[in-house]
N, C-alpha and C positions, 0 to 999 in steps of 0.2 A: 221258546222264551216266554216266561210268565209275565203278566202285567202286575202281578202281586209283588209288593216290595216289603220285606220284613227285615229291618235293620237289626243287627245284633244289639246295638245300643243307640238310643236317640237322645242326644244331649240338648236338643233345642227346648226352649221353654215355650210351648205352644198353647198352654192354658192361660187365657187372658187374666183370670182372677189371680193365679199364681204370680204372673208377671207384675201385676199391680201391687201385690203384697210385698214382693221382693224389692220393687222400686221404692216402696214406702219406707222399708227399713234402711235401705241404702241412703235415702234422703235424710233420715234421722241422723245417721252417722255424719253425713256432710254438714248437717246443721250444727251438731254439737262440736264437731271438729277434732274429736279425740281419735285420730286415725290410727295411732299406735297404742295398743293395749288399752283401748277404750272400755267403757262400762259393759259393753256387750260381751267382751272376752271373759270377764269375771262371771257374768251371769250364765254364759254358756258353760263355763267350767263347773259351776255349781249344779247346773242341770245335768250335765253328763255324769258327774260324780254320783248324783242321785240315781240316774238311770242305770248305772253300772254297779250300784250297791257298794260304792267306794267312798272313803272319807274325802279324798282329794282328787282333783283333775287339773292338768296343766295343758293349756292350749299351745300348740307349736305349729311351725310353718308347713309341716308335711308329715305323712306317716313315717317316712324314712327318718326324719329328725326325731320323731317320737322314739324310734328304735335306738338311734345313736345316743341321744341324750339319756334315754332310759338305762342303757347299758353303762354309760359313764357315771350316772348317778349312783349306781350300785358298785362302783369301783372296779369294773371289769376293764382290763387293758392288757398290755404286753405280758406274755407268758401264760395267759389264760386261754383255755379252750371253751367254746360254747357249742354244744351239740344242737343241731337243728335239722330240719327236713332236707331232703334232696330236691323236692319239688316245690318251688315257690318262685315268685318274681325275684330277680337278682338283688333287689334292695335288701332282702333279708340277710344274705351273706355279706353284702357290702357294708351294712351297718356294723356287723361284728368286726370285720377287717379294719374299718376306719378307726375303731377304738384301739387298734394294735393287737387285739386278741385274734385267735384263729377259729374260723368256723369248722366244725366237724360234721359230716353229712351222714344222716341215717336213712334207712329205707322207709317205705310207706306201706300202709295197709291198703286193702282194696277200696276203702272209702276215700283214698287220696291223701289222708292225713298221716302224720308221722307214727311209726310203729313203736310203742313203748318197749317191746322186746329188743328192737334194734338199738334204742337208746341205751339200754342196760349194758349191751355188749361193748359199747364205746366209752363208757365211763372209765377214766383213769385218774392219776394223781393231779393232772393239770386241768381237769374238768372243773370249771367254775360255775357254769350255768347251763340250763336247757332253754332253748327258744322254740317252743312249738308254734306252728303256723296253723291257724284255724282256716283251712283251705276251702274255697268255694262257698263259704258261709256256714260251714259245719264245724262245731267245736270238737277239738281233739279228745282223745280218751284221757281226760284230765285227772280222773281218780287215780289211774295207774301212774301217770306222769308225776303227780304230786307225791305219791307214795315213794317213787324212786328218788325224787328230790329230797324228801325228808330223810330217807335212809342214808343218803350220801352227802347230806348237808349242802345241797346245791341251790342256787338261786334260779328262779323261773321268770322269764320275760315272755309274756304272751304276745306274739305277733297276731293281733286280732284285726288286722287291716281290712279283711274281707267279711267280717262276721259281726258287725255291730247289731246287737239285739238277739243273736242266737244264744241258745242255752243248752246245758248238759247237766243232767240230774238236777234240774231246777235252778242251777246257777248260771248267771249270764256271762257271756264272753268278756274277758278282761278282769274278772273278779277272782280268778284262781291264784295267779302268781304274785310275785313281789311287785311287779308292774304289768299293766296291760297297755298295749300300744295300738292306736287306731289311725288309719288313713281315712280322710274325709274329702278326697279329691272328687272331681265331677263324675268319675266312673263308679264310685261307691254307692251303696244304698242310702246311707246318710251322707249326703253330698253337698259340698260347697260349690261355688262357681269358680273355683280356682284351687290352688293347693292349700291344704289344711290338715292338721293332725291333732291328736290328743293322747296324753299319757295319764293313766290313773293308778293310784296306789292308796294304801291305808297307813303308810309310814310317814310321820311328820318330817323326819330328817331327809328322807328320800324326796319328799315334796319340796322342801327348802332347796335342796341341791338342784332339782329340776328347774325351779324358778330362776336360780342363778345361772345355770348352764344355758338356758334359752336366751339369756341376755348377755352374751359374751363372757360368761363366768363372773359377772359382777354382783355386788351387793349394793342396794340403793342406787343402782344405775351408774355408779362411779368407781367404787373400789373393786378391783379385779382380784379374785381369790383363786381362780384356776383358769387355764386357757380353755376357751370355748368359742362358739360362733353365734351369729344372730339367727335364732330359731324361733322368733316370736310369731304368734298367730295374728294375722291381719284383722283389724276390727271389722272391716266390711264383710269378710268371710264369716266371722263369728256372728254377725247380725243375720246373715243369710242362713246359717246353720240353726240359729235360735228359731227363726221362722219355720224352717223345714222340719225341725224336731216335732212340731205340733202335728205333722202329717206322716211321721215315720211309720207308725203302726199300720196306717192304711197302705203305705207302699209295700211293707213286708207282707201284709195280708194278700195283696194283689199278686206278688211274686209267688207266694205259697199256693194261691189258687191256680195259677198257670202251671206250676210244678205238679200239682195234684192231677190236673188234666193230662199232662204228659205221662205221669205215672200210670194212669188208667189206660191210656191208649197205647203206650209203648212197651209195657210189660210183655216179656217173651218175644219182643222184636229186637230190642237192643238191651245192653246193660244199663239200668237206670240207677240213679242215686237212691240209696236205702236210708230212710230215716227211722231209727229205732224209737221205742216208746219213751226212752229217757232223753230223747234229743228233740230240739226245736231248731230247724235250719231256716236260714233267711234267704238262701239261694242267690248269693252274689252272682254265681253262674249255675246253670243246669248242665252238668257234665255227663254225657252218655258215653258208654264204652261200646265200640263198634268194630265190625269186620269191614274190610274194603273201604277204609276211611277216605282215601284220596278220591275214589269214585263217588262216594256219597257226597263229599264236599262239592265236587263238580256238578253232581245232579241237583243238589239243593241250590247251588248258584244259578242254574238254569231256571229253577223255580222261583227265583227272586228272594231266596232266604240266605242271609249272611250268617256265617258260622265262624268260630274261632278255636284255635288250639291254644290252650292256656296251661302252662307256658311251654313252648316247643323244645327248649333246651334245659336239661337238668342243671342245677347250679354247680355240681362238681364237674360237669363237662364244660363249663365256661372257662375260657382261657386263664383268667387269674387264679382259678381254684383247682386246676387239674393235678397239682402236686400236693393238695391239701389232704389231710387224713380223712378217710372215707370208709365206711363199712360196706358190706355187700348191699348193692342197691338194685338187685335183680328184679324185684317187683316193680320198682319205680321205672326201670328201663322197659319192662314189659308193658306197663300201663300207659306209658308215654306214647306208645305207638297205637293206642286204641282210643284215647280220650278225645272227645269233641264236644265243644260247648255250643248249645243251640240257644236262640233268643229266649230270655225269661224276664225281660225288663217290664216294669209296671205299666208301660204305655201300650203293651200288647192287649188286644181284645181277645175274647174267647174264640172268636172266629179265626183270628190270626194263629192262635195256638193250635186250634184244630187243623188248620191248613198245614202248619209245620209238621204236626204229627202224621197227617195223612200222606204227605209227601215222603216222609221217612218210611212209612208202611208200604207205600207203592214201590219204593226203591227195592226193598228186600223181597217183596212178593213178586217182583219182576225177575227174580233169579240171581240177584247180585250177592 
């Protein structure tokens, strides 16, 4: 049993300077008292819109709400089908189902993102939209996906929950589709200290609908024009995100440094994530593909290294969606048995990452 402890994720705020900065912005909110939709919300929306090269951003209470309200703002509902990936957190499928539409599940490529060819095979007369998920902090093959959408006159809602700051062909996550949706909960790279989310768009009418939908479907907070729910972003979380936005590039750089070290040490040992020249990944997770996964997990646990399988059940295998339309997902089923996430969070030191790498190397050199 090792004395070395490498957590998969450490949500503690251990930096005293960061703690002071966050307490200061929280105190500002307490002082002005605009706890609901205070000035920090609007300021954050403007900053995120700029960061994502979008005209508008709407702060909401979670990434799931960003998806639900984004879909509803585009008129997606009963009778519609939305094609999405088979590999994601269940919130992706649930958001579609909650609108009354039906999720349709496509296979994935070896990079764990949705396969455009699998999308093409699933398009029919009921297809209203495509919801690609930029998984692990890598943007999907959006050139091919947007081409399909244009050819078939489909809407595109990006589930960019894991990929704030990632780019593909020089374009940033969330800037491709009709709407881009982000989660900003504490597990994400751009993280609040509670639930938070954001939807971005270039269309004024969509923006106006999002503003209404996040406030129970009202206009001017009183006149209800459509049924909805309370999906507002908390002012305290907006203030925290504003402060943390100043340090986001440093966080991403740190994760990329750790990922680069893993790439150098683990090439030819396990399957590593491949970043092409036209991609800039932010490494929400660092997912390796391995043989003897159960044994490796147990071994790394004895080494004090926490790992995670993200996500261990494909969405079409979840009970509510077992009878939902689904293409062949053979590659997703194959990869699901091989993927393993190792720590890549920004609090790791170079020595931590070297230790993780060396333990994996020792496991496979030991004949496993």
